[in-house]
C-alpha positions as CSV (number, residue, x, y, z in Angstrom):
1,X,-59.2,-80.9,11.2
2,X,-56.4,-83.4,11.0
3,X,-53.5,-82.3,8.8
4,X,-52.2,-84.7,6.2
5,X,-48.5,-84.7,5.3
6,X,-48.9,-82.2,2.4
7,X,-50.8,-79.7,4.5
8,X,-48.5,-80.1,7.5
9,X,-45.5,-79.4,5.2
10,X,-47.2,-76.4,3.8
11,X,-48.1,-75.1,7.2
12,X,-44.5,-75.6,8.4
13,X,-43.3,-73.6,5.4
14,X,-45.7,-70.8,6.3
15,X,-44.5,-70.9,10.0
16,X,-40.8,-70.7,8.9
17,X,-41.4,-67.8,6.6
18,X,-43.5,-65.9,9.2
19,X,-40.9,-66.6,11.9
20,X,-38.3,-64.7,9.8
21,X,-40.7,-61.8,9.5
22,X,-41.5,-61.8,13.2
23,X,-37.9,-61.7,14.3
24,X,-37.1,-58.8,12.0
25,X,-40.2,-56.9,13.1
26,X,-39.4,-57.3,16.8
27,X,-36.0,-55.7,16.1
28,X,-37.1,-53.0,13.7
29,X,-40.7,-51.9,14.3
30,X,-41.6,-50.1,17.5
31,X,-44.4,-51.8,19.5
32,X,-44.5,-55.0,17.4
33,X,-45.1,-58.0,19.7
34,X,-45.9,-61.1,17.7
35,X,-47.8,-62.5,14.7
36,X,-50.0,-65.4,14.0
37,X,-51.7,-67.0,11.0
38,X,-54.7,-69.0,10.1
39,X,-55.7,-70.8,6.9
40,X,-58.3,-73.1,5.4
41,X,-55.8,-75.4,3.5
42,X,-58.6,-76.5,1.2
43,X,-58.6,-73.0,-0.1
44,X,-54.9,-72.1,0.2
45,X,-53.3,-69.6,-0.2
46,X,-56.5,-67.5,-0.8
47,X,-57.6,-68.2,2.8
48,X,-54.3,-67.3,4.5
49,X,-54.7,-64.6,7.1
50,X,-51.7,-63.1,9.0
51,X,-52.4,-61.0,12.0
52,X,-49.6,-58.7,13.3
53,X,-50.0,-57.7,16.9
54,X,-48.7,-54.5,18.5
55,X,-48.5,-53.5,22.2
56,X,-50.9,-50.5,22.0
57,X,-53.2,-48.8,19.6
58,X,-50.8,-45.8,19.7
59,X,-48.0,-48.1,18.3
60,X,-50.3,-49.4,15.6
61,X,-51.4,-45.9,14.7
62,X,-47.7,-44.9,14.4
63,X,-47.1,-47.9,12.1
64,X,-49.8,-46.7,9.8
65,X,-48.7,-43.0,9.9
66,X,-45.1,-43.9,9.1
67,X,-46.3,-46.3,6.3
68,X,-44.3,-49.2,7.9
69,X,-47.4,-51.3,7.5
70,X,-46.6,-51.4,3.7
71,X,-43.0,-52.4,4.6
72,X,-44.3,-55.2,6.9
73,X,-46.8,-56.4,4.4
74,X,-44.2,-56.6,1.6
75,X,-41.8,-58.4,3.9
76,X,-44.4,-61.0,4.7
77,X,-45.2,-61.4,1.0
78,X,-41.5,-61.8,0.1
79,X,-40.8,-64.4,2.8
80,X,-43.9,-66.4,1.8
81,X,-42.8,-66.2,-1.9
82,X,-39.4,-67.6,-0.9
83,X,-41.3,-70.5,0.6
84,X,-43.2,-70.9,-2.7
85,X,-46.4,-69.3,-1.5
86,X,-47.8,-66.6,-3.8
87,X,-50.2,-64.1,-2.2
88,X,-52.2,-62.0,-4.5
89,X,-52.7,-58.6,-3.0
90,X,-51.3,-58.7,0.5
91,X,-53.8,-56.2,1.9
92,X,-56.4,-59.1,1.9
93,X,-54.1,-61.3,3.8
94,X,-52.3,-59.2,6.4
95,X,-54.1,-57.5,9.3
96,X,-53.0,-55.5,12.3
97,X,-54.2,-55.5,15.8
98,X,-53.1,-54.6,19.3
99,X,-52.9,-56.2,22.8
100,X,-54.6,-53.1,24.1
101,X,-57.6,-53.6,21.8
102,X,-57.9,-57.3,22.6
103,X,-57.8,-56.6,26.3
104,X,-60.6,-54.0,26.0
105,X,-62.8,-56.0,23.7
106,X,-62.1,-59.6,24.6
107,X,-60.4,-59.6,28.0
108,X,-57.2,-60.6,26.4
109,X,-58.7,-63.8,24.9
110,X,-56.9,-63.9,21.5
111,X,-58.5,-67.2,20.4
112,X,-61.9,-65.6,20.7
113,X,-60.8,-62.4,19.1
114,X,-59.2,-64.0,16.1
115,X,-62.2,-66.3,15.6
116,X,-64.5,-63.2,15.5
117,X,-62.5,-61.7,12.6
């Protein structure tokens, strides 16, 4: 899909907000590697999906045990709100995954893995 100027600006705002979150998470959350997003801008922000990727399943499990997933979700929601994007219920928009799981299930092919979700 070709992005018009409005959609491109919106996507740039999402990228900027998520970059802030990504840099913080790399510093503060053990095992965090990167994040990505996808959206159908005809149904935005309801269609926004953010995937946070960790190095191993063990790191991901530790995130959940320590309840840092709540902190990360809230940080994503706050940064997006600063960019003028209101998410209703961040649990529907923020997902967690690991490099290890992608390697096992999809031979490290993130494009295929994310398309399957």
